[in-house]
C-alpha positions as CSV (number, residue, x, y, z in Angstrom):
1,M,96.0,-110.2,59.9
2,N,98.3,-113.1,59.0
3,Q,100.9,-110.7,57.6
4,Q,100.9,-108.8,60.9
5,K,101.3,-112.0,62.9
6,T,104.2,-113.0,60.7
7,K,105.8,-109.6,61.1
8,N,105.4,-109.9,64.9
9,V,107.0,-113.3,65.0
10,L,109.9,-112.1,62.9
11,I,110.5,-109.1,65.2
12,L,110.4,-111.5,68.2
13,V,112.9,-113.8,66.6
14,L,115.2,-110.9,65.8
15,I,115.0,-109.7,69.4
16,I,115.8,-113.1,70.8
17,L,118.7,-113.5,68.3
18,S,120.1,-110.1,69.3
19,L,119.9,-111.0,72.9
20,F,121.7,-114.2,72.3
21,L,124.5,-112.5,70.3
22,F,124.9,-109.9,73.0
23,Y,125.1,-112.6,75.7
24,Y,127.7,-114.6,73.7
25,S,129.8,-111.4,73.0
26,F,129.6,-110.5,76.7
27,Q,130.6,-114.0,77.8
28,K,133.5,-114.1,75.3
29,S,134.7,-110.7,76.4
30,N,134.8,-111.8,80.1
31,E,136.7,-115.0,79.2
32,N,139.3,-113.0,77.3
33,K,139.6,-110.5,80.1
34,N,140.1,-113.3,82.7
35,L,142.8,-114.9,80.6
36,Q,144.5,-111.5,80.2
37,N,144.4,-110.9,83.9
38,I,145.9,-114.3,84.7
39,F,148.7,-113.6,82.2
40,L,149.5,-110.2,83.7
41,E,149.5,-111.6,87.3
42,E,151.9,-114.4,86.3
43,K,154.1,-112.0,84.5
44,A,154.2,-109.6,87.6
45,E,155.0,-112.5,89.9
46,L,157.9,-113.7,87.8
47,Q,159.4,-110.2,87.7
48,Q,159.0,-109.8,91.5
49,D,160.7,-113.2,92.1
50,L,163.6,-112.2,90.0
51,D,163.9,-108.8,91.6
52,E,164.1,-110.5,95.0
53,M,166.7,-113.0,93.8
54,I,168.8,-110.2,92.2
55,K,168.8,-108.2,95.4
56,D,169.8,-111.3,97.4
57,Y,172.8,-111.9,95.2
58,T,173.8,-108.3,95.0
59,D,174.0,-108.2,98.8
60,V,176.4,-111.2,99.0
61,V,180.1,-110.3,99.7
62,V,182.7,-112.8,98.5
63,G,186.4,-112.3,99.0
64,K,187.7,-114.6,96.3
65,K,187.7,-113.0,92.9
66,R,186.9,-116.2,91.0
67,L,183.7,-116.8,93.0
68,A,182.8,-113.1,92.8
69,D,183.1,-113.3,89.0
70,R,180.8,-116.3,88.9
71,L,178.2,-114.5,91.1
72,E,178.4,-111.6,88.6
73,V,177.7,-113.9,85.7
74,E,174.7,-115.3,87.5
75,L,173.4,-111.8,88.2
76,I,173.7,-110.9,84.5
77,K,171.7,-114.1,83.7
78,M,168.9,-113.1,86.1
79,K,168.8,-109.5,84.9
80,S,168.6,-110.6,81.3
81,L,165.8,-113.0,82.1
82,R,163.9,-110.3,84.0
83,D,164.2,-107.9,81.0
84,S,162.9,-110.6,78.7
85,I,159.8,-111.1,80.9
86,K,159.3,-107.4,81.2
87,D,159.2,-107.0,77.4
88,L,156.8,-109.9,76.9
89,K,153.6,-108.6,75.4
90,S,151.8,-111.6,74.0
91,D,149.4,-113.6,76.1
92,N,151.5,-116.8,75.8
93,F,151.1,-119.0,78.8
94,G,153.6,-121.4,77.3
95,L,156.4,-118.7,77.5
96,I,155.4,-117.8,81.0
97,R,155.8,-121.5,82.1
98,K,159.1,-121.7,80.2
99,Y,160.4,-118.6,82.1
100,R,159.3,-120.0,85.4
101,S,161.2,-123.3,84.6
102,R,164.3,-121.3,83.8
103,I,164.1,-119.4,87.1
104,A,163.9,-122.8,88.9
105,S,166.9,-124.0,86.9
106,L,168.9,-120.9,87.9
107,E,168.0,-121.6,91.5
108,R,169.4,-125.1,91.3
109,E,172.7,-123.9,89.7
110,N,173.2,-121.1,92.1
111,K,172.5,-123.3,95.1
112,K,175.6,-125.4,94.0
113,L,177.6,-122.1,93.7
114,F,176.7,-121.1,97.3
115,I,177.6,-124.5,98.6
116,Q,181.1,-124.0,97.0
117,I,181.3,-120.6,98.7
118,D,180.4,-122.2,102.0
119,S,183.2,-124.8,101.6
120,L,185.9,-122.3,100.6
121,N,185.0,-119.6,103.2
122,S,185.3,-122.0,106.1
123,A,189.1,-121.4,106.1
124,N,189.2,-118.4,108.5
125,D,187.0,-116.3,110.8
126,A,186.3,-113.6,108.1
127,L,185.2,-116.2,105.6
128,T,183.2,-118.0,108.3
129,Q,181.0,-114.9,108.5
130,E,180.4,-115.0,104.8
131,N,179.6,-118.7,105.2
132,V,176.8,-117.8,107.6
133,I,175.4,-115.3,105.1
134,A,175.5,-117.9,102.3
135,N,173.7,-120.4,104.4
136,E,170.9,-118.0,105.2
137,I,170.6,-117.2,101.5
138,L,170.5,-120.9,100.6
139,Q,167.6,-121.3,103.0
140,Q,165.8,-118.4,101.4
141,K,166.5,-119.8,98.0
142,D,165.1,-123.2,99.0
143,S,161.9,-121.5,100.1
144,V,161.8,-119.5,96.9
145,N,162.4,-122.7,94.8
146,E,159.5,-124.4,96.6
147,T,157.3,-121.4,95.9
148,L,158.3,-121.4,92.3
149,T,157.5,-125.1,92.0
150,E,154.1,-124.6,93.5
151,K,153.4,-121.6,91.3
152,N,154.4,-123.6,88.3
153,K,151.9,-126.3,89.2
154,E,149.2,-123.7,89.6
155,L,150.1,-122.2,86.2
156,E,149.9,-125.6,84.6
157,A,146.4,-126.0,86.1
158,K,145.4,-122.6,84.8
159,V,146.8,-123.4,81.3
160,A,144.9,-126.7,81.3
161,I,141.6,-124.9,82.1
162,G,142.2,-122.3,79.5
163,G,143.0,-124.9,76.9
164,V,139.7,-126.7,77.2
165,I,137.7,-126.5,74.0
166,K,134.2,-125.2,74.8
167,T,131.2,-125.9,72.7
168,S,128.0,-124.2,71.7
169,P,124.8,-125.6,73.2
170,V,124.2,-129.2,72.1
171,K,121.1,-129.7,69.9
172,A,119.5,-133.1,69.3
173,V,116.5,-134.2,67.3
174,A,114.9,-137.7,67.0
175,M,114.4,-138.7,63.4
176,K,112.1,-141.1,61.5
177,E,112.8,-142.6,58.1
178,R,110.0,-142.2,55.5
179,S,109.4,-144.8,52.8
180,S,111.4,-142.5,50.4
181,G,114.4,-142.9,52.7
182,K,114.2,-139.2,53.8
183,L,114.7,-138.5,57.5
184,T,112.3,-136.2,59.3
185,S,111.9,-135.2,62.9
186,T,109.6,-137.1,65.3
187,S,108.6,-137.1,68.9
188,R,107.4,-140.7,69.0
189,S,109.7,-143.4,70.4
190,S,108.0,-146.1,68.2
191,R,109.0,-144.1,65.0
192,T,112.6,-143.2,66.0
193,D,115.2,-144.5,63.6
194,A,118.0,-142.1,64.3
195,F,119.2,-139.2,66.4
196,R,120.7,-136.1,64.8
197,I,123.1,-134.2,67.1
198,N,124.9,-131.0,66.2
199,F,127.0,-128.3,68.0
200,D,130.1,-126.1,67.4
201,L,133.6,-126.4,68.8
202,L,134.3,-122.8,69.8
203,E,137.4,-120.7,69.1
204,N,140.3,-121.2,71.6
205,P,143.7,-119.6,70.7
206,I,145.4,-121.2,73.7
207,T,144.8,-124.9,73.2
208,T,147.0,-127.0,70.8
209,A,145.6,-127.3,67.3
210,G,145.4,-130.7,65.6
211,E,143.3,-133.9,65.5
212,K,140.7,-134.0,68.3
213,R,138.4,-136.9,69.3
214,V,134.7,-136.1,69.9
215,Y,132.4,-138.6,71.6
216,I,128.6,-138.7,71.7
217,Q,126.7,-140.5,74.3
218,I,122.9,-141.2,74.1
219,A,121.4,-142.5,77.4
220,D,117.8,-143.2,78.4
221,E,116.3,-142.1,81.7
222,N,117.7,-145.3,83.4
223,K,121.2,-144.2,82.3
224,N,121.4,-147.1,79.8
225,V,123.5,-146.1,76.8
226,V,121.8,-146.5,73.4
227,A,123.6,-148.5,70.7
228,P,127.0,-148.4,72.6
229,K,130.1,-148.7,70.4
230,G,132.8,-148.7,73.1
231,K,134.3,-147.0,76.1
232,T,136.8,-144.1,76.5
233,D,138.7,-142.6,79.4
234,L,138.2,-139.0,80.2
235,K,141.0,-136.7,81.5
236,N,139.4,-136.7,85.0
237,G,139.9,-140.5,85.2
238,Q,136.2,-141.4,84.5
239,K,135.4,-144.1,82.0
240,V,132.3,-143.6,79.9
241,Q,130.4,-145.5,77.2
242,Y,129.8,-143.7,73.9
243,T,127.3,-144.1,71.1
244,D,129.3,-142.3,68.4
245,S,132.8,-140.9,67.9
246,L,134.2,-138.3,65.5
247,E,137.8,-137.4,64.7
248,V,138.1,-133.8,63.6
249,S,140.9,-131.4,62.6
250,Y,140.7,-128.4,64.9
251,S,142.6,-125.2,64.0
252,N,141.7,-123.1,67.0
253,N,138.7,-121.6,65.0
254,R,135.0,-122.3,65.4
255,L,134.1,-125.7,63.8
256,S,130.6,-127.1,63.3
257,L,129.9,-130.8,63.9
258,V,127.0,-133.1,63.1
259,S,126.5,-136.7,64.2
260,L,123.8,-138.9,62.8
261,V,123.2,-142.0,65.0
262,L,121.1,-144.8,63.5
263,V,119.1,-146.9,66.0
264,N,116.7,-149.8,66.0
265,R,113.3,-148.2,66.7
266,D,112.3,-151.4,68.5
267,N,114.9,-150.6,71.2
268,I,113.7,-147.0,71.7
269,K,111.2,-146.7,74.6
270,K,109.1,-143.8,75.8
271,G,110.8,-141.4,78.1
272,K,113.6,-138.9,78.4
273,Y,117.0,-139.3,76.6
274,V,120.1,-137.3,77.5
275,I,122.6,-136.7,74.7
276,S,126.1,-135.8,76.0
277,A,129.2,-134.5,74.2
278,F,132.8,-135.1,75.2
279,V,135.6,-133.2,73.4
280,D,139.3,-134.1,73.7
281,G,138.6,-136.1,76.9
282,V,136.5,-133.4,78.6
283,Y,132.7,-133.3,79.1
284,S,131.3,-130.4,77.1
285,G,127.5,-130.3,77.5
286,N,124.3,-132.1,76.8
287,A,120.7,-131.9,75.4
288,T,117.5,-133.6,76.5
289,I,114.8,-135.2,74.3
290,K,111.5,-136.5,75.6
291,L,109.8,-139.1,73.4
292,R,106.2,-140.2,73.6
C-alpha cells in the first residue's frame, strides 16, 4: 500500500514538473518572438525612412554642378546605409539604434546643404523656384528628423525593457540553528535564526554582461525591514532599504544565487514576512513566509 502511495506521489510530481517546464518553455518562446517582432518592425521602419529620404533627394533639381555632385554623394551614402540595414540579420538592437543615429546625422548634414542651395539659388527667377522646392524639402526633413528622434527614444525604452534580467520565482525558508550548529527549517518566529533565500538570474542575450549588484530585502507585515544594512537607489528613482547585497558576475546565462541572512531571533515576531529581490536596480520578485 505504501509503495502504491509513493508511486502515485512520484507520478504527481512528474506531472507538475512537466507542466512547469512546458509553461516556462512557452513563456520563453513568446518572449523571444516578441523581441524578434520588435527587431523586424524597427528594421522595416528604418528602411522606409531611408526610401522616403532617397526619393526626396532624387526629385531635387539643382542647376549648379558642384551642388548636384554633393547631392549625389549624399544619395550614395543613404543608399549604402539602406543596403546595410536590409542585410542585417542578427537581432542586434544596438546596431538598429546606431543606424537610426546615423540617419539623424545625415539629416543634419543635408539640412546645411539645402540651406546653401537656398542661398545660391536666390540669384535669379529660375533658381528661386528651386529655392522654394528646397525649403519645402527642409520642412519635410525637419518633420522626419523629429520623428526619428522620437522613434529613437522609443527604441531606447524597448531596449531597456528587453535588457532587464528576469529571475525565477524567489524561494525563502526560515531557519533555526541546532546545538550542533546545523541550520534546519522552521515555521516558528521564536526559533528563527536565519532566512535562506534562493533564485536564479535567467538567461538574457540582450543585456550587457558583467558585474551585477543584487539586493535582498526582508520586511515584516508592518513593512519594517529586518536587519537593514543600508539603502540603494533603483532605476525608477525609488530608494529602498536592503537586508543583504550580493555582487555577481553575469555572463548572460542562467545563474543560481543563494543568500543566507542571519538574524536575532529575539527580533523576529509572529506574522508574515515578505522577501523581495532587486537585480541591477530593478525589482525582480518576492516570496512570503508566515511564522507562528
